[in-house]
Backbone as a printed PyTorch tensor [residue, N CA C, xyz], in Angstrom:
tensor([[[148.0280, 204.2980, 117.7250],
         [146.7510, 203.5710, 117.7060],
         [145.8670, 204.0600, 116.5710]],

        [[145.7700, 205.3860, 116.4000],
         [144.9310, 205.9450, 115.3410],
         [145.4030, 205.4870, 113.9690]],

        [[146.7240, 205.4920, 113.7800],
         [147.2700, 205.0780, 112.4880],
         [146.9130, 203.6300, 112.1960]],

        [[146.9610, 202.7880, 113.2330],
         [146.6470, 201.3800, 113.0550],
         [145.1900, 201.1870, 112.6540]],

        [[144.2820, 201.9000, 113.3140],
         [142.8690, 201.7960, 112.9710],
         [142.6420, 202.2390, 111.5320]],

        [[143.2800, 203.3140, 111.1280],
         [143.1460, 203.7930, 109.7590],
         [143.6300, 202.7670, 108.7530]],

        [[144.7300, 202.1110, 109.0670],
         [145.2750, 201.0920, 108.1720],
         [144.3080, 199.9150, 108.0530]],

        [[143.7040, 199.5180, 109.1590],
         [142.7420, 198.4130, 109.1300],
         [141.5500, 198.7570, 108.2470]],

        [[141.0500, 199.9670, 108.3980],
         [139.8860, 200.3970, 107.6050],
         [140.2340, 200.4340, 106.1210]],

        [[141.4170, 200.9410, 105.7970],
         [141.8410, 200.9870, 104.3920],
         [142.0300, 199.5740, 103.8380]],

        [[142.5510, 198.7200, 104.6570],
         [142.7640, 197.3150, 104.2800],
         [141.4400, 196.6350, 103.9430]],

        [[140.4550, 196.7670, 104.8000],
         [139.1490, 196.1500, 104.5620],
         [138.4780, 196.7410, 103.3260]],

        [[138.5750, 198.0360, 103.1730],
         [137.9610, 198.7000, 102.0100],
         [138.6380, 198.2660, 100.7140]],

        [[139.9510, 198.1590, 100.7480],
         [140.6840, 197.7400,  99.5510],
         [140.3200, 196.3030,  99.1770]],

        [[140.1980, 195.4380, 100.1670],
         [139.8220, 194.0540,  99.8890],
         [138.4250, 193.9890,  99.2830]],

        [[137.5130, 194.7740,  99.8130],
         [136.1350, 194.7750,  99.3240],
         [136.0350, 195.2620,  97.8900]],

        [[136.9220, 196.1650,  97.4960],
         [136.8730, 196.7290,  96.1420],
         [137.7840, 195.9910,  95.1550]],

        [[138.5250, 195.0130,  95.6580],
         [139.4160, 194.2600,  94.7700],
         [140.7180, 194.9610,  94.4590]],

        [[141.0940, 195.9160,  95.3010],
         [142.3080, 196.7010,  95.0910],
         [143.4870, 195.9970,  95.7640]],

        [[144.1470, 195.1240,  95.0160],
         [145.2310, 194.3310,  95.5910],
         [146.4030, 195.2000,  96.0240]],

        [[146.7270, 196.2160,  95.2370],
         [147.8110, 197.1200,  95.6320],
         [147.4620, 197.8390,  96.9300]],

        [[146.1940, 198.2250,  97.0620],
         [145.7470, 198.8860,  98.2800],
         [145.8070, 197.9630,  99.4840]],

        [[145.4680, 196.7130,  99.2690],
         [145.5630, 195.7120, 100.3410],
         [147.0070, 195.5950, 100.8110]],

        [[147.9130, 195.4840,  99.8610],
         [149.3310, 195.3200, 100.2160],
         [149.8860, 196.5730, 100.8910]],

        [[149.4420, 197.7360, 100.4190],
         [149.9140, 198.9900, 101.0230],
         [149.4250, 199.1120, 102.4610]],

        [[148.1620, 198.7430, 102.7000],
         [147.6170, 198.8290, 104.0580],
         [148.3380, 197.8550, 104.9890]],

        [[148.6320, 196.6560, 104.5040],
         [149.3760, 195.7040, 105.3180],
         [150.7770, 196.2270, 105.6350]],

        [[151.3930, 196.8490, 104.6300],
         [152.7290, 197.4250, 104.8420],
         [152.6860, 198.5600, 105.8600]],

        [[151.5290, 199.2230, 105.9460],
         [151.3570, 200.3180, 106.9010],
         [150.9480, 199.8320, 108.2890]],

        [[150.8850, 198.5230, 108.4650],
         [150.6020, 197.9850, 109.7940],
         [149.2070, 197.4570, 110.0230]],

        [[148.4190, 197.3260, 108.9590],
         [147.0750, 196.7690, 109.1390],
         [147.1640, 195.3440, 109.6690]],

        [[146.2200, 194.9940, 110.5140],
         [146.1180, 193.6240, 111.0310],
         [145.5530, 192.7490, 109.9170]],

        [[146.2780, 191.7100, 109.5180],
         [145.8260, 190.8870, 108.3890],
         [144.4920, 190.2040, 108.6830]],

        [[144.1580, 190.0430, 109.9780],
         [142.8890, 189.4250, 110.3620],
         [141.8960, 190.4500, 110.9080]],

        [[142.0670, 191.7110, 110.5180],
         [141.1430, 192.7710, 110.9530],
         [139.7140, 192.4360, 110.5240]],

        [[138.7550, 192.8980, 111.3200],
         [137.3390, 192.6760, 111.0230],
         [136.5730, 193.9870, 111.1060]],

        [[135.4790, 194.0690, 110.3620],
         [134.6340, 195.2560, 110.4520],
         [133.6590, 195.1060, 111.6210]],

        [[132.6960, 196.0000, 111.7260],
         [131.7790, 195.9870, 112.8690],
         [130.9110, 194.7310, 112.9020]],

        [[130.7540, 194.0980, 111.7470],
         [129.9680, 192.8620, 111.6870],
         [130.8590, 191.6210, 111.7070]],

        [[132.1310, 191.8580, 112.0660],
         [133.1190, 190.7930, 112.2120],
         [133.4770, 190.1200, 110.8920]],

        [[133.2620, 190.8100, 109.7840],
         [133.6640, 190.2910, 108.4770],
         [135.1350, 190.6150, 108.2340]],

        [[135.8770, 189.6100, 107.8150],
         [137.3060, 189.7600, 107.5510],
         [137.5510, 190.3100, 106.1490]],

        [[138.7960, 190.6730, 105.8920],
         [139.1620, 191.1820, 104.5650],
         [138.9430, 190.1150, 103.4960]],

        [[139.2890, 188.8680, 103.7950],
         [139.1320, 187.8150, 102.7880],
         [137.6560, 187.5490, 102.5060]],

        [[136.7980, 187.7090, 103.5130],
         [135.3590, 187.5540, 103.2650],
         [134.8500, 188.6980, 102.3950]],

        [[135.3200, 189.9200, 102.6610],
         [134.9390, 191.0530, 101.8060],
         [135.3610, 190.8030, 100.3640]],

        [[136.5830, 190.3170, 100.1870],
         [137.0770, 190.0420,  98.8340],
         [136.2530, 188.9380,  98.1680]],

        [[135.9180, 187.9120,  98.9290],
         [135.1180, 186.8090,  98.3910],
         [133.7450, 187.2970,  97.9530]],

        [[133.1210, 188.1170,  98.7650],
         [131.7960, 188.6450,  98.4260],
         [131.8290, 189.4680,  97.1440]],

        [[132.9480, 190.1360,  96.9160],
         [133.0650, 190.9720,  95.7260],
         [133.5160, 190.2090,  94.4900]],

        [[133.8040, 188.9160,  94.6440],
         [134.2730, 188.1220,  93.5110],
         [135.7140, 188.4050,  93.1330]],

        [[136.4820, 188.9230,  94.0920],
         [137.8630, 189.3200,  93.8170],
         [138.8170, 188.1800,  94.1800]],

        [[138.8950, 187.1900,  93.2870],
         [139.6650, 185.9940,  93.6040],
         [141.1650, 186.2510,  93.6990]],

        [[141.6560, 187.2320,  92.9580],
         [143.0880, 187.5390,  93.0600],
         [143.4160, 188.0180,  94.4680]],

        [[142.5350, 188.8160,  95.0490],
         [142.7440, 189.2930,  96.4210],
         [142.5790, 188.1330,  97.4020]],

        [[141.5770, 187.3040,  97.1790],
         [141.3820, 186.1260,  98.0360],
         [142.6570, 185.2880,  98.0640]],

        [[143.2010, 185.0110,  96.8870],
         [144.4040, 184.1630,  96.8150],
         [145.6140, 184.8370,  97.4690]],

        [[145.7080, 186.1430,  97.2870],
         [146.8250, 186.8720,  97.8990],
         [146.7190, 186.8340,  99.4240]],

        [[145.5080, 186.9510,  99.9310],
         [145.3190, 186.9210, 101.3840],
         [145.5570, 185.5280, 101.9490]],

        [[145.2010, 184.5070, 101.1930],
         [145.5430, 183.1380, 101.6050],
         [147.0570, 183.0130, 101.7380]],

        [[147.7650, 183.5530, 100.7380],
         [149.2320, 183.4920, 100.7550],
         [149.8140, 184.2840, 101.9240]],

        [[149.0890, 185.3210, 102.3750],
         [149.5280, 186.1270, 103.5200],
         [149.3250, 185.3900, 104.8390]],

        [[148.5700, 184.2910, 104.7820],
         [148.3420, 183.5190, 105.9960],
         [147.2030, 184.0040, 106.8640]],

        [[146.2110, 184.6650, 106.2460],
         [145.0700, 185.1300, 107.0330],
         [144.2440, 183.9460, 107.5290]],

        [[143.4090, 184.1950, 108.5160],
         [142.5010, 183.1680, 109.0270],
         [141.3790, 182.9820, 108.0090]],

        [[141.4430, 181.9140, 107.2330],
         [140.4660, 181.7250, 106.1580],
         [139.1160, 181.2270, 106.6710]],

        [[139.0880, 180.7560, 107.9100],
         [137.8510, 180.1820, 108.4500],
         [137.0440, 181.1510, 109.3120]],

        [[137.6030, 182.3170, 109.6070],
         [136.9080, 183.2830, 110.4710],
         [135.5180, 183.5760, 109.9180]],

        [[134.5320, 183.5970, 110.8260],
         [133.1450, 183.8100, 110.4270],
         [132.6170, 185.1260, 110.9840]],

        [[131.7630, 185.7720, 110.1940],
         [131.1750, 187.0330, 110.6480],
         [129.9700, 186.7490, 111.5400]],

        [[129.2100, 187.7960, 111.8500],
         [128.1010, 187.6380, 112.7890],
         [126.9510, 186.7990, 112.2320]],

        [[126.9540, 186.5660, 110.9230],
         [125.9390, 185.6830, 110.3310],
         [126.5330, 184.3080, 110.0000]],

        [[127.7070, 184.0370, 110.5680],
         [128.4180, 182.7560, 110.4050],
         [129.0070, 182.5620, 109.0090]],

        [[129.0590, 183.6110, 108.2100],
         [129.6080, 183.4770, 106.8600],
         [131.1320, 183.5400, 106.8750]],

        [[131.7440, 182.7570, 106.0000],
         [133.1650, 182.8840, 105.6950],
         [133.3240, 182.6000, 104.2040]],

        [[134.5110, 182.7510, 103.6380],
         [134.6210, 182.6020, 102.1810],
         [134.1600, 181.2560, 101.6420]],

        [[134.4970, 180.1750, 102.3310],
         [134.0810, 178.8530, 101.8600],
         [132.5590, 178.7210, 101.8680]],

        [[131.9350, 179.0530, 102.9750],
         [130.4830, 178.9370, 103.0770],
         [129.7840, 179.8970, 102.1280]],

        [[130.3470, 181.1030, 101.9670],
         [129.7750, 182.0640, 101.0330],
         [129.7600, 181.4900,  99.6190]],

        [[130.8570, 180.8690,  99.2230],
         [130.9260, 180.2730,  97.8900],
         [129.9280, 179.1560,  97.7070]],

        [[129.7510, 178.3320,  98.7580],
         [128.7890, 177.2310,  98.6790],
         [127.3610, 177.7580,  98.5360]],

        [[127.0450, 178.7800,  99.2800],
         [125.6860, 179.3430,  99.2590],
         [125.3920, 180.0360,  97.9320]],

        [[126.4100, 180.6790,  97.3710],
         [126.1940, 181.5250,  96.1900],
         [126.6590, 180.9030,  94.8820]],

        [[126.9010, 179.6030,  94.8700],
         [127.2230, 178.8780,  93.6440],
         [128.4810, 179.4040,  92.9630]],

        [[129.4850, 179.7260,  93.7760],
         [130.7620, 180.2010,  93.2420],
         [131.7670, 179.0550,  93.3140]],

        [[131.7690, 178.2250,  92.2890],
         [132.5900, 177.0150,  92.2930],
         [134.0710, 177.3310,  92.4200]],

        [[134.5480, 178.3600,  91.7350],
         [135.9800, 178.6660,  91.7870],
         [136.3910, 179.1160,  93.1840]],

        [[135.5340, 179.8770,  93.8520],
         [135.8200, 180.2810,  95.2290],
         [135.8240, 179.0590,  96.1490]],

        [[134.8350, 178.1980,  95.9890],
         [134.7700, 176.9820,  96.8050],
         [136.0260, 176.1390,  96.5980]],

        [[136.4070, 175.9670,  95.3430],
         [137.6080, 175.1840,  95.0280],
         [138.8500, 175.8290,  95.6670]],

        [[138.9680, 177.1320,  95.5180],
         [140.1240, 177.8540,  96.0700],
         [140.2120, 177.6780,  97.5800]],

        [[139.0780, 177.8140,  98.2590],
         [139.0840, 177.7110,  99.7210],
         [139.3300, 176.2730, 100.1760]],

        [[138.7390, 175.3150,  99.4790],
         [138.9610, 173.9110,  99.8480],
         [140.4310, 173.5440,  99.6790]],

        [[141.0240, 173.9790,  98.5800],
         [142.4330, 173.6780,  98.3280],
         [143.3500, 174.3820,  99.3240]],

        [[142.8590, 175.4910,  99.8980],
         [143.6450, 176.2200, 100.9060],
         [143.4870, 175.6080, 102.2980]],

        [[142.6460, 174.5720, 102.3960],
         [142.4810, 173.9030, 103.6800],
         [141.3490, 174.4210, 104.5430]],

        [[140.3130, 174.9800, 103.9220],
         [139.1790, 175.4900, 104.6910],
         [138.6020, 174.4050, 105.5960]],

        [[138.1580, 174.8160, 106.7810],
         [137.5630, 173.9000, 107.7480],
         [136.1590, 173.5260, 107.2770]],

        [[136.0000, 172.2890, 106.8350],
         [134.7210, 171.8390, 106.2840],
         [133.6650, 171.6140, 107.3550]],

        [[134.0640, 171.7040, 108.6160],
         [133.1150, 171.5080, 109.7180],
         [132.5020, 172.8130, 110.2120]],

        [[132.9370, 173.9390, 109.6690],
         [132.2920, 175.2020, 110.0310],
         [130.8620, 175.1910, 109.5180]],

        [[129.9540, 175.7720, 110.3070],
         [128.5370, 175.6920, 109.9910],
         [127.9290, 177.0490, 109.6640]],

        [[126.9030, 177.0240, 108.8350],
         [126.1270, 178.2280, 108.5200],
         [125.2630, 178.6030, 109.7180]],

        [[124.5880, 179.7270, 109.6310],
         [123.7260, 180.1490, 110.7410],
         [122.5470, 179.2000, 110.9340]],

        [[122.2710, 178.3690, 109.9290],
         [121.2020, 177.3800, 110.0540],
         [121.7370, 176.0110, 110.4810]],

        [[123.0360, 175.9580, 110.7990],
         [123.6130, 174.7190, 111.2980],
         [123.9780, 173.7060, 110.2360]],

        [[124.0590, 174.1390, 108.9910],
         [124.4770, 173.2460, 107.9180],
         [125.9480, 173.4440, 107.5920]],

        [[126.5640, 172.4490, 106.9620],
         [127.9070, 172.6550, 106.4340],
         [127.7870, 173.1860, 105.0020]],

        [[128.9110, 173.3130, 104.3080],
         [128.8540, 173.8850, 102.9680],
         [127.9960, 173.1020, 101.9940]],

        [[127.9100, 171.7910, 102.2030],
         [127.1110, 170.9580, 101.3090],
         [125.6190, 171.2420, 101.4450]],

        [[125.1830, 171.5760, 102.6510],
         [123.7530, 171.7390, 102.9160],
         [123.1010, 172.8120, 102.0390]],

        [[123.5970, 174.0610, 102.0460],
         [122.9690, 175.0680, 101.1900],
         [123.1920, 174.8200,  99.7090]],

        [[124.3080, 174.1930,  99.3520],
         [124.5480, 173.8860,  97.9450],
         [123.4970, 172.9110,  97.4270]],

        [[123.1970, 171.8890,  98.2270],
         [122.1680, 170.9250,  97.8490],
         [120.7900, 171.5690,  97.8880]],

        [[120.5550, 172.3670,  98.9130],
         [119.2620, 173.0530,  99.0550],
         [118.9420, 173.9110,  97.8300]],

        [[119.9350, 174.6440,  97.3580],
         [119.7150, 175.6050,  96.2740],
         [119.9040, 175.0100,  94.8850]],

        [[120.3110, 173.7420,  94.8220],
         [120.4800, 173.1080,  93.5230],
         [121.7630, 173.4780,  92.8070]],

        [[122.8150, 173.7810,  93.5720],
         [124.1000, 174.1390,  92.9640],
         [124.8590, 172.8550,  92.6110]],

        [[124.4960, 172.2770,  91.4890],
         [124.9620, 170.9400,  91.1170],
         [126.4750, 170.8160,  91.0940]],

        [[127.1680, 171.7510,  90.4340],
         [128.6170, 171.5910,  90.2820],
         [129.3510, 171.8080,  91.5980]],

        [[128.8370, 172.6430,  92.4640],
         [129.4430, 172.8000,  93.7910],
         [129.2460, 171.5150,  94.5910]],

        [[128.0380, 170.9600,  94.5440],
         [127.7790, 169.6880,  95.2200],
         [128.7290, 168.6140,  94.6920]],

        [[128.8540, 168.5410,  93.3720],
         [129.7370, 167.5300,  92.7740],
         [131.1810, 167.7080,  93.2540]],

        [[131.6570, 168.9350,  93.2330],
         [133.0300, 169.1850,  93.6660],
         [133.2400, 168.7730,  95.1210]],

        [[132.3290, 169.1870,  95.9880],
         [132.4840, 168.8750,  97.4110],
         [132.4940, 167.3710,  97.6580]],

        [[131.6040, 166.6640,  96.9930],
         [131.5110, 165.2260,  97.2090],
         [132.6860, 164.4640,  96.6070]],

        [[133.1780, 164.9220,  95.4680],
         [134.2490, 164.2000,  94.7840],
         [135.6530, 164.5860,  95.2410]],

        [[135.7800, 165.7330,  95.9080],
         [137.1120, 166.2440,  96.2220],
         [137.3740, 166.5500,  97.6920]],

        [[136.3600, 166.4060,  98.5410],
         [136.5630, 166.6750,  99.9650],
         [135.9380, 165.5390, 100.7850]],

        [[136.1380, 165.6110, 102.0890],
         [135.5580, 164.6310, 103.0090],
         [134.4350, 165.2750, 103.8260]],

        [[133.7060, 166.1930, 103.2200],
         [132.6230, 166.8720, 103.9250],
         [131.5730, 165.8580, 104.3610]],

        [[130.9600, 166.1020, 105.5180],
         [129.9710, 165.1890, 106.0950],
         [128.6810, 165.2220, 105.2760]],

        [[128.3990, 164.1450, 104.5730],
         [127.2480, 164.0860, 103.6750],
         [125.9350, 163.8620, 104.4340]],

        [[126.0370, 163.3760, 105.6740],
         [124.8270, 163.0820, 106.4460],
         [124.5960, 164.0480, 107.6050]],

        [[125.2730, 165.1870, 107.5850],
         [125.0730, 166.1830, 108.6410],
         [123.6080, 166.6230, 108.7020]],

        [[123.0830, 166.7430, 109.9150],
         [121.7230, 167.2350, 110.1170],
         [121.8000, 168.6710, 110.6150]],

        [[121.0820, 169.5870, 109.9480],
         [121.1350, 170.9950, 110.3490],
         [120.1530, 171.3010, 111.4810]],

        [[120.0120, 172.5880, 111.8130],
         [119.1600, 172.9820, 112.9400],
         [117.6910, 172.6100, 112.7360]],

        [[117.2770, 172.4230, 111.5020],
         [115.8950, 172.0580, 111.2040],
         [115.6930, 170.5460, 111.2100]],

        [[116.7990, 169.8180, 111.3890],
         [116.7110, 168.3630, 111.3950],
         [116.7900, 167.7490, 110.0140]],

        [[117.2900, 168.5350, 109.0430],
         [117.3300, 168.0760, 107.6630],
         [118.7590, 167.8200, 107.2080]],

        [[118.9370, 166.7550, 106.4470],
         [120.2060, 166.4760, 105.7820],
         [120.2130, 167.1710, 104.4190]],

        [[121.3650, 167.1410, 103.7730],
         [121.4530, 167.7130, 102.4200],
         [120.5030, 166.9780, 101.4740]],

        [[120.3670, 165.6730, 101.6480],
         [119.4740, 164.8810, 100.8070],
         [118.0240, 165.3390, 100.9640]],

        [[117.5870, 165.5050, 102.1860],
         [116.2090, 165.9550, 102.4100],
         [116.0090, 167.3740, 101.8870]],

        [[117.0060, 168.2290, 102.1040],
         [116.8840, 169.6260, 101.6560],
         [116.7080, 169.7190, 100.1410]],

        [[117.5030, 168.9570,  99.3920],
         [117.3970, 169.0760,  97.9330],
         [116.0750, 168.5260,  97.4240]],

        [[115.4480, 167.6360,  98.2020],
         [114.1310, 167.1130,  97.8210],
         [113.0310, 168.1090,  98.1490]],

        [[112.9710, 168.5470,  99.4080],
         [111.8200, 169.3450,  99.8270],
         [111.9000, 170.8020,  99.3880]],

        [[113.0960, 171.2640,  99.0550],
         [113.2360, 172.6620,  98.6450],
         [113.5390, 172.8000,  97.1520]],

        [[113.3830, 171.7030,  96.4120],
         [113.6270, 171.7300,  94.9760],
         [112.3700, 171.4370,  94.1770]],

        [[112.5570, 171.3090,  92.8740],
         [111.4130, 171.0860,  91.9800],
         [111.3230, 169.6370,  91.5010]],

        [[112.2200, 168.7870,  91.9940],
         [112.1930, 167.3910,  91.5900],
         [112.7270, 167.1170,  90.1990]],

        [[113.2260, 168.1540,  89.5410],
         [113.6830, 168.0280,  88.1610],
         [115.0520, 167.3880,  87.9990]],

        [[115.5910, 167.5240,  86.7880],
         [116.8340, 166.8440,  86.4210],
         [118.0020, 167.1920,  87.3370]],

        [[118.1680, 168.4810,  87.6490],
         [119.2920, 168.8850,  88.5080],
         [119.1570, 168.2540,  89.8850]],

        [[117.9470, 168.2870,  90.4380],
         [117.7300, 167.7030,  91.7660],
         [117.9400, 166.1890,  91.7350]],

        [[117.5490, 165.5610,  90.6550],
         [117.7690, 164.1130,  90.5260],
         [119.2600, 163.7960,  90.5000]],

        [[120.0230, 164.6200,  89.7860],
         [121.4700, 164.4040,  89.7320],
         [122.1150, 164.6080,  91.0950]],

        [[121.6260, 165.5990,  91.8320],
         [122.1610, 165.8500,  93.1720],
         [121.8600, 164.6670,  94.0870]],

        [[120.6410, 164.1490,  94.0120],
         [120.2860, 162.9710,  94.8110],
         [121.2120, 161.8080,  94.4650]],

        [[121.4340, 161.5760,  93.1760],
         [122.3370, 160.4930,  92.7440],
         [123.7360, 160.6870,  93.3280]],

        [[124.2490, 161.9010,  93.2450],
         [125.5880, 162.1910,  93.7650],
         [125.6600, 161.9720,  95.2660]],

        [[124.6710, 162.4760,  95.9820],
         [124.6570, 162.3240,  97.4360],
         [124.6570, 160.8460,  97.8220]],

        [[123.8140, 160.0760,  97.1650],
         [123.7400, 158.6470,  97.4720],
         [125.0480, 157.9350,  97.1340]],

        [[125.6490, 158.3140,  96.0060],
         [126.9060, 157.6820,  95.5820],
         [128.0450, 157.9700,  96.5530]],

        [[127.8950, 159.0340,  97.3370],
         [128.9640, 159.4250,  98.2620],
         [128.5520, 159.2590,  99.7210]],

        [[127.6190, 158.3440,  99.9590],
         [127.3680, 157.9400, 101.3360],
         [126.1280, 158.4770, 102.0170]],

        [[125.3210, 159.2860, 101.3200],
         [124.0780, 159.7510, 101.9480],
         [123.1910, 158.5480, 102.2540]],

        [[122.5770, 158.5590, 103.4260],
         [121.7430, 157.4290, 103.8470],
         [120.3150, 157.6290, 103.3280]],

        [[119.8640, 156.8080, 102.3710],
         [118.5590, 157.0280, 101.7580],
         [117.3800, 156.8490, 102.7090]],

        [[117.5940, 156.0870, 103.7900],
         [116.4920, 155.8570, 104.7190],
         [116.5320, 156.7260, 105.9590]],

        [[117.4950, 157.6460, 106.0340],
         [117.6450, 158.4790, 107.2370],
         [116.5070, 159.4980, 107.2900]],

        [[115.6110, 159.3910, 108.2800],
         [114.4140, 160.2320, 108.2960],
         [114.6680, 161.6240, 108.8600]],

        [[113.6650, 162.4880, 108.6840],
         [113.7100, 163.8090, 109.3010],
         [113.2400, 163.6920, 110.7590]],

        [[113.1760, 164.7960, 111.5110],
         [112.8030, 164.6930, 112.9300],
         [111.3930, 164.1550, 113.1730]],

        [[110.5590, 164.1390, 112.1380],
         [109.1870, 163.6500, 112.2730],
         [109.0610, 162.1910, 111.8240]],

        [[110.2270, 161.5780, 111.5590],
         [110.2330, 160.1800, 111.1780],
         [109.8820, 159.9160, 109.7280]],

        [[109.8840, 160.9610, 108.9050],
         [109.5220, 160.8160, 107.4930],
         [110.7900, 160.6190, 106.6670]],

        [[110.8020, 159.6160, 105.8310],
         [111.9880, 159.2930, 105.0380],
         [112.1180, 160.2230, 103.8300]],

        [[113.3250, 160.3180, 103.2590],
         [113.4980, 161.0950, 102.0320],
         [112.5500, 160.6410, 100.9190]],

        [[112.3840, 159.3240, 100.7620],
         [111.4960, 158.8190,  99.7090],
         [110.0560, 159.2690,  99.9430]],

        [[109.6260, 159.2520, 101.1830],
         [108.2620, 159.6890, 101.4800],
         [108.0970, 161.1910, 101.2400]],

        [[109.1230, 161.9540, 101.5480],
         [109.0700, 163.3990, 101.2630],
         [108.9650, 163.6240,  99.7540]],

        [[109.7090, 162.8500,  98.9900],
         [109.6460, 162.9740,  97.5330],
         [108.2800, 162.5190,  97.0160]],

        [[107.7760, 161.4550,  97.6040],
         [106.4690, 160.9170,  97.1860],
         [105.3540, 161.9430,  97.4450]],

        [[105.4140, 162.6130,  98.5770],
         [104.4220, 163.6450,  98.9160],
         [104.3520, 164.7300,  97.8450]],

        [[105.5070, 164.9920,  97.2290],
         [105.5900, 166.0770,  96.2520],
         [105.4140, 165.5990,  94.8120]],

        [[105.2090, 164.3160,  94.6340],
         [105.0190, 163.7910,  93.2890],
         [106.3000, 163.6620,  92.4960]],

        [[107.4280, 163.5950,  93.1980],
         [108.7210, 163.4850,  92.5200],
         [109.0410, 162.0030,  92.2940]],

        [[108.3410, 161.4040,  91.3610],
         [108.4410, 159.9570,  91.1570],
         [109.8450, 159.5030,  90.7640]],

        [[110.5360, 160.3270,  89.9710],
         [111.8910, 159.9490,  89.5460],
         [112.8280, 159.8700,  90.7600]],

        [[112.6770, 160.8110,  91.6780],
         [113.5260, 160.8000,  92.8740],
         [113.1600, 159.6290,  93.7720]],

        [[111.8750, 159.3320,  93.8890],
         [111.4590, 158.1590,  94.6640],
         [112.1300, 156.9060,  94.1010]],

        [[112.1160, 156.7570,  92.7780],
         [112.7190, 155.5930,  92.1330],
         [114.2120, 155.5140,  92.4040]],

        [[114.8920, 156.6650,  92.3660],
         [116.3350, 156.6870,  92.6450],
         [116.5880, 156.2500,  94.0890]],

        [[115.8030, 156.7660,  95.0200],
         [115.9980, 156.4510,  96.4350],
         [115.6910, 154.9960,  96.7650]],

        [[114.7410, 154.4270,  96.0570],
         [114.3210, 153.0690,  96.3750],
         [115.0010, 152.0060,  95.5130]],

        [[115.9200, 152.4570,  94.6710],
         [116.6610, 151.5150,  93.8340],
         [117.5520, 150.6150,  94.7110]],

        [[117.5410, 149.3110,  94.4680],
         [118.3860, 148.4120,  95.2670],
         [119.8690, 148.8140,  95.1360]],

        [[120.5770, 148.7280,  96.2540],
         [122.0020, 149.0720,  96.2580],
         [122.8040, 147.9280,  96.8310]],

        [[123.9860, 147.7940,  96.2940],
         [124.8640, 146.7020,  96.7510],
         [125.2810, 146.9520,  98.1890]]])
């Protein structure tokens, strides 16, 4: 039992530091490939946080649980979406990440990407996956509303709004207070976004 615990600890530490040889050695010594630390973070999440994509890919090949979430609901896919790591997001999506897993705020991967203005991550998710574009998070906000109310209304936010609408976002879907995306944009003086939202659509 002691040897197994030691192997798990070495495995997690090696993943966090990007030591692929150490990861493989710990697994050979009996480490549980889905071992978690005290905060329930897996080895692949540690590797993702450290930007160690070679380790991430090796662990995917080992068949680890890529969707396991820690105590803050983070996993590699969601971490990449939140932190604008397009290559990590692409890697996890191509590995079959569960797009329905939610952040601690009840959003999917698209929600924080839109909120934070991560244009290329938003573009990738919308053009290459079937992620729910109209998901409402715990605050009652969709990705469309988030990018409006938490952004500056500038060019990047306008492009995100265009992308969301082009991929099925409902322009008239209100927040829990009955306020539409266009009205939220209007309140903030984001005239360009108002125009995009109110543009006639086929």
